[in-house]
C-alpha positions in Angstrom: -45.6 68.3 -50.6 -43.3 70.3 -48.2 -42.1 73.5 -49.8 -38.5 74.2 -49.9 -37.2 75.1 -46.3 -34.3 77.9 -47.0 -32.3 80.0 -44.7 -33.5 83.9 -44.8 -30.6 84.8 -47.8 -31.7 81.7 -49.5 -33.4 83.6 -52.1 -30.0 85.3 -52.8 -28.4 82.2 -52.9 -30.2 80.4 -55.1 -30.4 83.4 -57.6 -26.1 83.2 -57.3 -26.2 79.6 -57.6 -28.2 79.4 -60.8 -26.2 82.3 -62.4 -23.2 80.1 -61.8 -24.5 76.9 -63.5 -25.7 79.1 -66.7 -23.7 78.4 -70.2 -21.8 81.3 -71.5 -21.8 79.6 -74.9 -24.1 79.2 -77.7 -26.6 76.3 -76.9 -26.5 73.0 -78.7 -30.5 73.9 -79.7 -30.1 77.0 -81.3 -29.4 75.2 -84.5 -31.9 72.9 -85.8 -31.5 69.3 -85.6 -31.2 68.3 -89.2 -28.5 70.9 -89.6 -26.5 70.2 -86.4 -26.9 66.5 -85.2 -24.9 65.7 -81.9 -22.1 63.3 -82.5 -22.9 59.6 -81.7 -19.9 57.5 -81.9 -16.2 57.7 -81.3 -13.3 55.9 -82.5 -10.9 53.2 -80.2 -8.0 54.2 -82.2 -6.1 57.4 -82.3 -7.4 59.7 -85.0 -5.3 62.7 -86.4 -8.4 65.0 -85.7 -8.8 63.8 -82.3 -5.7 65.5 -80.8 -4.9 64.9 -77.6 -7.7 62.5 -77.0 -6.3 60.1 -79.9 -2.9 59.8 -77.5 -5.2 59.3 -74.4 -7.2 56.3 -76.4 -4.0 55.0 -78.0 -2.4 54.9 -74.3 -5.5 53.0 -72.6 -5.3 50.2 -75.6 -1.8 49.9 -74.5 -2.7 49.4 -71.0 -4.8 46.8 -72.0 -2.6 44.5 -73.9 -0.1 45.0 -70.9 -2.5 43.3 -68.7 -3.0 40.7 -71.2 -6.5 42.0 -72.5 -7.2 41.2 -76.6 -8.6 44.5 -77.8 -11.0 43.2 -80.3 -12.3 40.7 -77.6 -12.6 43.3 -75.4 -14.7 45.5 -77.6 -16.7 42.4 -78.8 -18.0 42.0 -75.2 -15.0 40.5 -73.1 -15.4 44.0 -71.1 -18.2 41.8 -69.4 -16.0 39.3 -67.8 -15.8 40.6 -64.0 -13.7 37.8 -63.0 -12.3 39.2 -59.8 -8.8 37.8 -60.4 -8.8 40.1 -63.7 -10.6 43.2 -62.3 -8.2 45.9 -62.5 -8.5 47.8 -59.0 -5.5 49.5 -58.2 -5.2 53.3 -58.6 -2.9 53.3 -61.7 -4.8 50.4 -63.7 -7.5 52.5 -64.6 -8.6 52.2 -68.4 -11.5 52.8 -70.4 -11.3 52.3 -74.1 -14.4 53.4 -76.1 -16.9 51.1 -78.0 -18.7 52.5 -80.9 -22.1 53.3 -80.4 -22.9 51.6 -77.3 -24.5 53.8 -75.1 -27.6 54.3 -77.2 -30.7 56.2 -76.1 -32.4 52.5 -75.3 -29.1 51.8 -73.0 -29.0 54.9 -71.6 -32.7 54.6 -70.1 -32.4 51.2 -69.1 -29.2 52.0 -66.7 -30.0 52.1 -63.2 -28.3 53.5 -60.0 -25.5 51.6 -58.8 -25.0 49.7 -55.6 -24.2 51.1 -52.9 -26.1 54.1 -53.6 -27.9 57.0 -51.6 -30.4 54.0 -50.2 -27.6 52.5 -48.1 -27.9 53.7 -44.3 -24.7 54.8 -42.5 -24.7 55.8 -38.8 -22.4 57.1 -36.3 -22.0 59.5 -33.4 -21.1 62.9 -33.6 -24.1 64.1 -36.0 -26.7 67.1 -36.0 -30.5 66.0 -35.6 -31.8 65.0 -38.8 -33.0 67.6 -41.3 -36.4 67.9 -42.4 -37.1 66.7 -45.9 -36.6 69.3 -48.8 -38.9 68.5 -51.2 -36.4 68.3 -55.0 -37.5 70.7 -57.4 -37.2 70.1 -61.1 -34.6 72.1 -63.2 -36.0 74.7 -65.8 -35.5 73.4 -69.3 -33.8 73.5 -71.6 -30.9 72.4 -69.1 -28.0 73.8 -71.4 -29.3 77.2 -70.5 -30.0 76.6 -66.6 -27.7 74.1 -65.4 -25.0 73.0 -68.2 -22.4 71.9 -66.3 -24.7 68.9 -65.1 -25.2 65.8 -66.4 -25.3 62.1 -66.1 -22.6 59.6 -65.4 -23.5 56.0 -67.3 -21.0 53.0 -66.8 -21.4 49.6 -66.4 -20.9 47.1 -63.6 -21.2 43.3 -62.6 -24.9 44.2 -61.9 -25.4 45.9 -65.5 -25.9 49.3 -67.2 -25.7 52.2 -64.3 -25.8 55.5 -63.8 -24.5 58.6 -61.8 -24.5 62.6 -61.3 -21.5 64.4 -62.4 -20.4 68.1 -62.5 -17.9 69.8 -65.2 -15.4 71.3 -62.7 -12.5 74.1 -63.4 -9.1 72.8 -64.7 -6.4 74.9 -62.9 -3.7 74.2 -65.9 -6.0 74.5 -68.6 -8.4 77.6 -68.0 -11.4 78.0 -70.1 -10.6 74.5 -71.5 -11.4 71.9 -68.9 -11.9 68.3 -69.7 -12.7 67.4 -66.1 -16.0 66.1 -64.4 -16.4 65.8 -60.5 -18.7 62.7 -59.0 -18.5 60.2 -56.3 -16.0 57.4 -56.0 -18.8 54.8 -55.7 -19.8 56.1 -59.3 -16.3 55.0 -60.8 -15.0 52.1 -58.4 -16.7 49.3 -56.5 -14.2 49.8 -53.7 -13.4 47.1 -51.3 -15.5 44.3 -53.4 -14.0 45.2 -56.5 -12.1 47.4 -59.3 -12.7 50.4 -61.7 -15.9 50.1 -63.6 -15.9 49.9 -67.2 -17.6 52.0 -70.3 -17.9 55.3 -68.5 -19.3 58.4 -70.3 -20.5 61.7 -69.3 -23.4 63.2 -71.0 -23.6 66.8 -69.5 -27.4 68.1 -69.8 -28.6 65.1 -70.7 -32.2 65.1 -72.1 -32.2 68.6 -72.1 -35.9 69.7 -72.8 -37.1 67.4 -69.8 -39.0 64.8 -71.9 -40.5 62.0 -70.3 -39.2 58.6 -70.3 -41.8 57.3 -73.1 -41.5 60.7 -75.0 -37.6 60.6 -74.7 -37.2 56.9 -76.6 -38.2 58.7 -79.7 -36.2 61.7 -78.7 -33.7 62.9 -81.4 -30.0 62.5 -80.5 -29.3 66.1 -80.0 -32.6 66.2 -77.4 -30.7 63.3 -75.6 -27.4 64.3 -75.3 -27.3 68.0 -76.7 -23.3 68.3 -76.6 -22.7 64.7 -77.2 -21.2 61.9 -75.1 -17.6 62.2 -73.3 -15.9 58.9 -72.5 -13.2 59.4 -69.3 -9.6 58.5 -70.3 -8.5 58.7 -66.8 -10.4 58.5 -63.1 -9.0 59.2 -59.6 -10.9 58.5 -56.6 -9.4 58.5 -52.7 -7.0 55.7 -51.8 -9.8 55.2 -48.8 -12.3 54.4 -51.0 -10.3 51.8 -53.2 -9.3 50.0 -49.9 -12.5 50.5 -47.8 -15.1 51.7 -50.3 -18.7 50.5 -49.2 -17.9 51.0 -45.6 -19.0 53.0 -43.4 -15.3 53.9 -43.0 -14.8 55.2 -46.5 -18.3 57.1 -47.0 -16.5 60.7 -45.9 -13.7 59.7 -48.6 -16.3 59.2 -51.7 -15.4 61.3 -54.5 -13.6 61.2 -57.7 -12.5 63.5 -60.7 -12.5 62.0 -64.5 -10.8 63.4 -67.2 -12.9 62.7 -70.3 -11.9 63.3 -74.0 -14.3 64.9 -76.7 -15.7 62.3 -79.4 -14.6 64.7 -82.2 -11.8 67.6 -82.5 -9.4 69.2 -80.3 -12.4 71.3 -78.6 -12.4 71.0 -74.8 -15.7 69.8 -72.8 -16.0 73.4 -70.9 -15.3 75.0 -74.6 -18.2 73.3 -75.7 -20.6 73.3 -72.7 -19.9 76.9 -71.8 -19.6 76.4 -68.2 -17.5 74.8 -65.4 -17.5 75.2 -61.6 -14.2 76.0 -59.8 -13.6 73.9 -56.6 -13.6 74.7 -52.9 -11.2 72.5 -51.1 -11.3 74.6 -48.0 -13.4 71.9 -46.1 -15.3 74.6 -44.3 -17.2 73.1 -41.1 -21.0 72.5 -42.1 -22.0 75.8 -39.7 -20.1 77.9 -41.9 -20.9 76.6 -45.0 -24.6 78.1 -45.1 -27.2 77.3 -47.8 -25.8 74.6 -50.6 -27.8 73.4 -53.4 -27.3 69.8 -54.7 -28.0 69.1 -58.4 -28.4 65.5 -60.0 -30.9 63.1 -61.9 -32.6 61.1 -58.9 -33.4 57.2 -60.6 -35.0 55.2 -57.8 -38.6 56.0 -57.2 -40.5 58.2 -57.2 -38.1 59.5 -60.0 -37.6 58.1 -63.3 -33.9 59.0 -63.7 -34.4 61.4 -67.0 -35.2 64.7 -64.9 -32.7 67.0 -63.4 -33.4 68.1 -60.0 -32.0 70.4 -57.4 -32.7 70.8 -53.5 -31.6 74.0 -51.6 -30.6 73.5 -47.6 -28.5 74.8 -44.8 -25.5 72.3 -44.3 -25.5 70.1 -41.1 -23.3 67.4 -39.6 -23.1 63.9 -40.2 -20.4 61.2 -39.0 -20.7 57.7 -40.3 -18.1 56.1 -37.7 -16.1 57.1 -35.1 -12.7 58.7 -36.0 -14.0 59.7 -39.5 -14.2 63.2 -40.7 -17.4 64.9 -40.6 -19.7 65.0 -43.6 -22.6 67.4 -45.1 -26.1 66.5 -44.5 -28.8 68.5 -46.2 -32.4 67.6 -46.0 -33.3 66.7 -49.8 -35.9 64.1 -51.4 -33.7 63.0 -54.4 -32.8 59.2 -54.6 -30.2 57.0 -56.5 -28.8 58.0 -59.5 -28.2 61.8 -57.9 -25.2 60.1 -56.5 -22.2 62.0 -57.7 -24.1 65.2 -58.3 -22.0 68.3 -57.2 -22.9 70.6 -54.0 -22.4 74.1 -54.5 -22.1 77.0 -52.2 -21.5 80.9 -52.7 -18.1 82.1 -51.6 -17.4 84.8 -49.2 -15.9 86.7 -52.4 -19.3 86.0 -54.0 -18.4 83.1 -56.4 -20.2 80.0 -56.7 -17.8 76.7 -56.4 -18.6 72.8 -55.7 -18.2 71.9 -52.2 -19.2 68.6 -52.2 -21.2 65.7 -54.1 -24.0 63.5 -53.0 -22.8 60.4 -51.4 -25.3 58.8 -49.3 -28.8 59.2 -47.8 -31.2 56.7 -45.7 -32.1 53.2 -46.1 -35.7 52.4 -47.4 -37.0 55.9 -47.6 -35.8 59.6 -48.8 -35.4 62.9 -47.1 -31.8 63.5 -47.2 -28.6 63.3 -48.6 -24.8 63.3 -47.2 -21.6 64.3 -48.9 -18.2 64.6 -48.2 -16.2 67.7 -46.9 -13.8 68.3 -50.1 -10.0 68.9 -48.1 -6.5 68.1 -49.0 -7.1 64.6 -50.4 -9.6 66.0 -52.7 -7.6 68.5 -53.8 -4.6 66.4 -54.5 -6.8 64.1 -56.3 -7.7 67.3 -58.5 -4.4 68.3 -59.1 -3.3 64.8 -59.9 -5.5 64.7 -63.0 -4.9 68.4 -64.0 -1.2 67.7 -64.0 -1.6 64.4 -66.0 -3.0 66.2 -68.7 -1.4 69.8 -68.7 -0.1 70.8 -72.0 
């Protein structure tokens, strides 16, 4: 096993990153499970207690009706119809009505990394030498105290139950009350060959105590999803990903932002979890980015998908195709399932921000990860979702 290779100042960088990922709210396990169970279901109709979330749900149901979808049939399994002729793919067509109790512990554990994932090889000129592998390290438990904004994204695709990673990020129009989650485009939309994935839900601090797969099968709900589940009621990804996703031309645009809804009540995701990361859309060149930390839940072997891991390394350049933006690349042994997980760096002002997300890695082996530089297009996506839900 190789030890983590860091730049000289990496010890301080690691400490800063760790502090930024620490929750400020009371953790979910401070109250015994018997006294404070996690919410496990949500309704697919507007509820007076649901506030803004109820409005978003009703809007989603109306969209399905406009597309000729019978709501009852959808909830009873019609969502499993992936006919290309009816698979919604355009930017404005996203809809994701809640299905009660769909994502139970067993279903979550059966989810696999999506295709394409970080196993996909991309090549191109203008890249720096391949970085040495950095062995991914397990995050300390409980996760809600050490990396609260990081979680898993579950969704359904034509190939079955799928999983990615995601991060709670700040909403400029709802300070302290964000419901935004950053992830990869290929975790929400099939790109050139399809449309929007379905039944997308976010679980922050999944498997809070870091239990093994066998132990997790018998775990209490609050240990599996300590803050509950948060269904996406809107998603935005890049136009490049929608048009060409899955090709080498699209990987530099493989990012997405979700707006999620609380399962019950009016409290936002950021208030509930107690942490959210600011965004860095300055797209600094890799040489100026320095050491970055990548967090996620790797699911492809040798990992099992239920344990949160992290890597720290100095960013280098990676190009997937001629005339496309340069991506960031770091040494890291995380595999599929870590896709969408946030990359964080310490800014010149000392604050930590999300600067990228895991997108791709080498085919047939693990040793490095690459993620997009987040510039004007990514900022526009973030702004679009923020404005849509501004109150």
